[in-house]
PDB file with one MODEL, atoms N, CA, C and O in Angstrom:
MODEL        1
ATOM      1  N   MET A   1      58.121  29.069  -3.170  1.00  0.00           N
ATOM      2  CA  MET A   1      58.717  30.279  -3.746  1.00  0.00           C
ATOM      3  C   MET A   1      59.583  29.921  -4.960  1.00  0.00           C
ATOM      4  O   MET A   1      59.536  30.605  -5.982  1.00  0.00           O
ATOM      5  N   TRP A   2      60.373  28.848  -4.844  1.00  0.00           N
ATOM      6  CA  TRP A   2      61.236  28.458  -5.962  1.00  0.00           C
ATOM      7  C   TRP A   2      60.397  28.022  -7.158  1.00  0.00           C
ATOM      8  O   TRP A   2      60.821  28.156  -8.305  1.00  0.00           O
ATOM      9  N   ASN A   3      59.203  27.500  -6.880  1.00  0.00           N
ATOM     10  CA  ASN A   3      58.310  27.075  -7.957  1.00  0.00           C
ATOM     11  C   ASN A   3      57.937  28.262  -8.838  1.00  0.00           C
ATOM     12  O   ASN A   3      57.916  28.160 -10.064  1.00  0.00           O
ATOM     13  N   GLN A   4      57.641  29.400  -8.187  1.00  0.00           N
ATOM     14  CA  GLN A   4      57.267  30.613  -8.913  1.00  0.00           C
ATOM     15  C   GLN A   4      58.448  31.115  -9.744  1.00  0.00           C
ATOM     16  O   GLN A   4      58.280  31.605 -10.860  1.00  0.00           O
ATOM     17  N   LYS A   5      59.653  30.982  -9.168  1.00  0.00           N
ATOM     18  CA  LYS A   5      60.862  31.432  -9.857  1.00  0.00           C
ATOM     19  C   LYS A   5      61.103  30.584 -11.103  1.00  0.00           C
ATOM     20  O   LYS A   5      61.466  31.105 -12.158  1.00  0.00           O
ATOM     21  N   VAL A   6      60.900  29.282 -10.974  1.00  0.00           N
ATOM     22  CA  VAL A   6      61.102  28.364 -12.093  1.00  0.00           C
ATOM     23  C   VAL A   6      60.098  28.666 -13.208  1.00  0.00           C
ATOM     24  O   VAL A   6      60.459  28.695 -14.385  1.00  0.00           O
ATOM     25  N   SER A   7      58.855  28.888 -12.835  1.00  0.00           N
ATOM     26  CA  SER A   7      57.810  29.193 -13.810  1.00  0.00           C
ATOM     27  C   SER A   7      58.123  30.500 -14.531  1.00  0.00           C
ATOM     28  O   SER A   7      57.907  30.623 -15.737  1.00  0.00           O
ATOM     29  N   LEU A   8      58.626  31.458 -13.789  1.00  0.00           N
ATOM     30  CA  LEU A   8      58.962  32.763 -14.359  1.00  0.00           C
ATOM     31  C   LEU A   8      60.093  32.627 -15.368  1.00  0.00           C
ATOM     32  O   LEU A   8      60.001  33.145 -16.481  1.00  0.00           O
ATOM     33  N   SER A   9      61.150  31.940 -14.987  1.00  0.00           N
ATOM     34  CA  SER A   9      62.301  31.762 -15.879  1.00  0.00           C
ATOM     35  C   SER A   9      61.916  30.912 -17.089  1.00  0.00           C
ATOM     36  O   SER A   9      62.440  31.111 -18.185  1.00  0.00           O
ATOM     37  N   LEU A  10      61.001  29.968 -16.887  1.00  0.00           N
ATOM     38  CA  LEU A  10      60.538  29.119 -17.984  1.00  0.00           C
ATOM     39  C   LEU A  10      59.787  29.937 -19.020  1.00  0.00           C
ATOM     40  O   LEU A  10      60.061  29.836 -20.216  1.00  0.00           O
ATOM     41  N   SER A  11      58.854  30.735 -18.572  1.00  0.00           N
ATOM     42  CA  SER A  11      58.075  31.583 -19.485  1.00  0.00           C
ATOM     43  C   SER A  11      58.965  32.629 -20.130  1.00  0.00           C
ATOM     44  O   SER A  11      58.747  33.013 -21.279  1.00  0.00           O
ATOM     45  N   LEU A  12      59.965  33.091 -19.398  1.00  0.00           N
ATOM     46  CA  LEU A  12      60.889  34.096 -19.921  1.00  0.00           C
ATOM     47  C   LEU A  12      61.716  33.509 -21.057  1.00  0.00           C
ATOM     48  O   LEU A  12      61.833  34.116 -22.122  1.00  0.00           O
ATOM     49  N   SER A  13      62.287  32.334 -20.836  1.00  0.00           N
ATOM     50  CA  SER A  13      63.101  31.685 -21.862  1.00  0.00           C
ATOM     51  C   SER A  13      62.236  31.277 -23.054  1.00  0.00           C
ATOM     52  O   SER A  13      62.693  31.288 -24.197  1.00  0.00           O
ATOM     53  N   LEU A  14      60.995  30.921 -22.778  1.00  0.00           N
ATOM     54  CA  LEU A  14      60.083  30.531 -23.845  1.00  0.00           C
ATOM     55  C   LEU A  14      59.779  31.720 -24.747  1.00  0.00           C
ATOM     56  O   LEU A  14      59.854  31.610 -25.971  1.00  0.00           O
ATOM     57  N   SER A  15      59.438  32.850 -24.148  1.00  0.00           N
ATOM     58  CA  SER A  15      59.146  34.062 -24.917  1.00  0.00           C
ATOM     59  C   SER A  15      60.396  34.551 -25.640  1.00  0.00           C
ATOM     60  O   SER A  15      60.313  35.107 -26.736  1.00  0.00           O
ATOM     61  N   LEU A  16      61.547  34.342 -25.021  1.00  0.00           N
ATOM     62  CA  LEU A  16      62.812  34.752 -25.635  1.00  0.00           C
ATOM     63  C   LEU A  16      63.079  33.927 -26.889  1.00  0.00           C
ATOM     64  O   LEU A  16      63.414  34.479 -27.938  1.00  0.00           O
ATOM     65  N   SER A  17      62.934  32.624 -26.786  1.00  0.00           N
ATOM     66  CA  SER A  17      63.156  31.742 -27.934  1.00  0.00           C
ATOM     67  C   SER A  17      62.099  31.991 -29.003  1.00  0.00           C
ATOM     68  O   SER A  17      62.354  31.817 -30.194  1.00  0.00           O
ATOM     69  N   LEU A  18      60.917  32.400 -28.568  1.00  0.00           N
ATOM     70  CA  LEU A  18      59.843  32.707 -29.511  1.00  0.00           C
ATOM     71  C   LEU A  18      60.190  33.922 -30.345  1.00  0.00           C
ATOM     72  O   LEU A  18      60.012  33.920 -31.563  1.00  0.00           O
ATOM     73  N   SER A  19      60.682  34.954 -29.693  1.00  0.00           N
ATOM     74  CA  SER A  19      61.028  36.191 -30.384  1.00  0.00           C
ATOM     75  C   SER A  19      62.295  36.012 -31.215  1.00  0.00           C
ATOM     76  O   SER A  19      62.473  36.656 -32.248  1.00  0.00           O
ATOM     77  N   LEU A  20      63.173  35.126 -30.745  1.00  0.00           N
ATOM     78  CA  LEU A  20      64.440  34.906 -31.454  1.00  0.00           C
ATOM     79  C   LEU A  20      64.241  34.046 -32.695  1.00  0.00           C
ATOM     80  O   LEU A  20      64.639  34.429 -33.795  1.00  0.00           O
ATOM     81  N   SER A  21      63.625  32.884 -32.513  1.00  0.00           N
ATOM     82  CA  SER A  21      63.402  32.002 -33.658  1.00  0.00           C
ATOM     83  C   SER A  21      62.059  31.279 -33.551  1.00  0.00           C
ATOM     84  O   SER A  21      61.941  30.283 -32.839  1.00  0.00           O
ATOM     85  N   PRO A  22      61.053  31.782 -34.259  1.00  0.00           N
ATOM     86  CA  PRO A  22      59.710  31.184 -34.248  1.00  0.00           C
ATOM     87  C   PRO A  22      59.734  29.729 -34.698  1.00  0.00           C
ATOM     88  O   PRO A  22      58.979  28.908 -34.178  1.00  0.00           O
ATOM     89  N   ALA A  23      60.592  29.406 -35.655  1.00  0.00           N
ATOM     90  CA  ALA A  23      60.674  28.034 -36.166  1.00  0.00           C
ATOM     91  C   ALA A  23      61.154  27.087 -35.066  1.00  0.00           C
ATOM     92  O   ALA A  23      60.642  25.976 -34.927  1.00  0.00           O
ATOM     93  N   GLY A  24      62.140  27.536 -34.288  1.00  0.00           N
ATOM     94  CA  GLY A  24      62.673  26.710 -33.210  1.00  0.00           C
ATOM     95  C   GLY A  24      61.635  26.509 -32.112  1.00  0.00           C
ATOM     96  O   GLY A  24      61.547  25.429 -31.529  1.00  0.00           O
ATOM     97  N   ALA A  25      60.854  27.540 -31.831  1.00  0.00           N
ATOM     98  CA  ALA A  25      59.829  27.452 -30.792  1.00  0.00           C
ATOM     99  C   ALA A  25      58.712  26.504 -31.237  1.00  0.00           C
ATOM    100  O   ALA A  25      58.092  25.836 -30.410  1.00  0.00           O
ATOM    101  N   LEU A  26      58.463  26.452 -32.540  1.00  0.00           N
ATOM    102  CA  LEU A  26      57.411  25.592 -33.075  1.00  0.00           C
ATOM    103  C   LEU A  26      57.804  24.123 -32.983  1.00  0.00           C
ATOM    104  O   LEU A  26      56.955  23.247 -32.815  1.00  0.00           O
ATOM    105  N   SER A  27      59.101  23.870 -33.094  1.00  0.00           N
ATOM    106  CA  SER A  27      59.582  22.486 -33.082  1.00  0.00           C
ATOM    107  C   SER A  27      59.581  21.905 -31.670  1.00  0.00           C
ATOM    108  O   SER A  27      59.716  20.693 -31.501  1.00  0.00           O
ATOM    109  N   ILE A  28      59.430  22.758 -30.656  1.00  0.00           N
ATOM    110  CA  ILE A  28      59.429  22.290 -29.256  1.00  0.00           C
ATOM    111  C   ILE A  28      58.191  21.434 -28.994  1.00  0.00           C
ATOM    112  O   ILE A  28      58.003  20.946 -27.880  1.00  0.00           O
TER     113      ILE A  28
ENDMDL
END
């Protein structure tokens, strides 16, 4: 169950950083 939560928060933060700064997301 915690695995699903981690994946969810990971994708959430990823999409957030993507929408906030595309350049920063590209450097990842």
